[in-house]
C-alpha positions in Angstrom: -55.7 47.5 -14.8 -54.4 45.9 -11.9 -52.1 42.7 -13.7 -50.3 45.8 -15.6 -49.4 48.3 -13.4 -47.6 45.1 -12.0 -46.4 43.9 -14.2 -45.3 47.3 -16.4 -44.0 48.5 -12.1 -42.3 44.4 -12.2 -40.1 45.4 -16.3 -39.8 49.0 -14.8 -37.7 47.0 -11.9 -35.9 44.6 -13.6 -34.9 47.3 -16.7 -32.8 49.3 -14.2 -31.9 46.1 -12.0 -30.2 44.7 -15.2 -27.3 46.9 -15.6 -26.9 46.8 -11.9 -26.7 43.2 -12.2 -23.8 43.5 -15.0 -21.3 45.7 -13.5 -21.8 43.4 -10.9 -20.9 40.6 -11.9 -18.5 42.2 -14.0 -16.2 43.8 -10.9 -16.9 39.5 -9.4 -14.9 38.6 -11.9 -12.5 41.2 -12.3 -11.5 41.1 -8.6 -11.1 37.2 -9.5 -9.1 38.1 -11.8 -7.1 41.0 -9.9 -6.7 37.7 -6.3 -5.5 34.9 -9.1 -2.5 37.3 -10.3 -2.0 38.5 -6.8 -1.8 34.1 -6.1 1.1 33.8 -9.4 3.4 36.3 -8.5 3.1 34.7 -5.3 3.8 31.5 -6.6 6.7 33.5 -8.8 8.5 34.7 -5.8 7.9 31.8 -4.2 9.7 30.2 -6.7 12.3 32.8 -7.4 13.5 32.0 -3.5 13.9 28.7 -3.8 15.9 29.1 -6.4 17.6 31.5 -4.7 18.4 29.1 -1.5 20.0 26.9 -4.0 21.9 28.6 -6.3 23.8 29.8 -2.5 23.3 26.1 -1.0 25.1 25.1 -4.1 28.3 28.2 -3.8 29.0 27.2 -1.1 29.0 23.4 -1.9 31.2 23.7 -4.1 
């Protein structure tokens, strides 16, 4: 009887925990994707700045 109660409580706990675990994993994945996108945007901005500086210096030379 004691083992059945323990099993029932454990399975109930796992069932309650599972969706939350899935949601937290999904949130972590979204955060990671968001930070990767921010990094890509920063790299694009940096590249654009380098191109602007390059164009400005070449215009000054010629």
